[in-house]
N, C-alpha and C positions, 0 to 999 in steps of 0.2 A: 504493499499502500504507500502510494504516496502522501503525505501532511505538510498544508500550507498553514501558516499561521500569519494572519495581518495583525500589524502593529503600527504605532501612533494617528490614531483617530483622535477625536475631543471635539471640543466646542471651543469658538471660533468666534472675532467678529467679522463681520464683510470687509473685504479686503487685506484680510490677514492669510498668513501661510501656514500648511503642513507639509509635512514628510511623512507619506507612509511606506512601511516595508513589509517585504513578506518574505518568510525565510521557508526554504522546501527542502523535505528529508526526510528517507525511508528505503525500504529495499527497492520500490519497485520503480522511485526515483532514481535510483540507480542506473537499471534498466536504460533511460533512454540516453542515446547517445548525443543529441544536440534537441534541442527541444526550445521553444517559443512562450512567453509569458505574456499575461493578458491583465488589465485590469477592467473589470465591470463594477457598476451600483443601480443599486436599488432603492428606492423611497417609497415611504411607506402605499401603497394601493395601487405601485402604477408596477409596471413590466421590468425587469431588468436590461438595463442596456449596457452597450460597449462603451469604456471610454478610453482605451490608449492599449497596446500591447507593441511589442519587442521582438527584433529573431533573435537567436543563438549569438549571434557575434553582432549586436545592436548596433548594424551597417543601415536595418530598416524600422520603422516605427510609422504608428497609424495612429491619429487622435479623431475623438469624436468633434466634430466642427464645433462646438460651442463651447470646448476645454481649448484649443487651439493657441497657443501664445501664451496660455495663464500655466497647463501641464505639462512636467517633462517626465516623460518616464526614462530608467536608465536599467543597469545588470553590475550584479557582480558574480560573475561563474565561479569564482573561488571560492565565494559564498554558500554559493545558491541561492540567493538573494536579489529582485527586482524591487524598485525603488520610484515613489509614484509621488516627485514633487510638484503643488500645487501653492499655485499663488496668484494672490486677486480674488478670493475667493468670493464666492455668492452666493446669498441665502438657497437660489436653486440646486446647486451642489449638495446640501444636506440629502445626505443618503447613508444606505449601509453600502460599504464597497468591499469588493473581491476579488482577490488575485486567481489565477488559474492558469496551468498550464497543458500544451499541445507539444504535439509533435512537431517540429519544422513542417513546411513552412510555415509562418506566421499567417497566421488569417484572424480577421473580425468578428468574425460569426459565433455564438458562446456557445449553441449547442457540438461544435466542433473542437473543443476543450474539453481532457477526458480529468481533470483535478480541480477542486476547486477547496478554498480554504472557506473557514465559518464568521470571515465578515468581521469589519471594524467599522463600527458608527462615527461619521463626519457630519456637525450641526455647523453649520452657519447661521447665527444670528445676523438682524439687521439693525 
């Protein structure tokens, strides 16, 4: 099995910043030769939506249009960790944020991802 543990969520005012981290571990995870990682989010009563994704080498990234220029996804493969730096946060960014893993190539469709974390709450006040 693969375990993905998100951290870094919290309560911030509009215009503030947070950095989310997701650390991967487990025997099944070690069987992936290369893998893409992504971030998704879900607000109460709404569908889960794509936020950002990154390829194995970090050379390819994708972002939801509404977060471009504000969020940056990165990874440190030596630490099996993906990050999401979130700047200029808005109340509409409030959601539970989930990280996920799939084999290469990187995609933005959630049902193509194999493993998911438990989520971390991000709340942006106005």
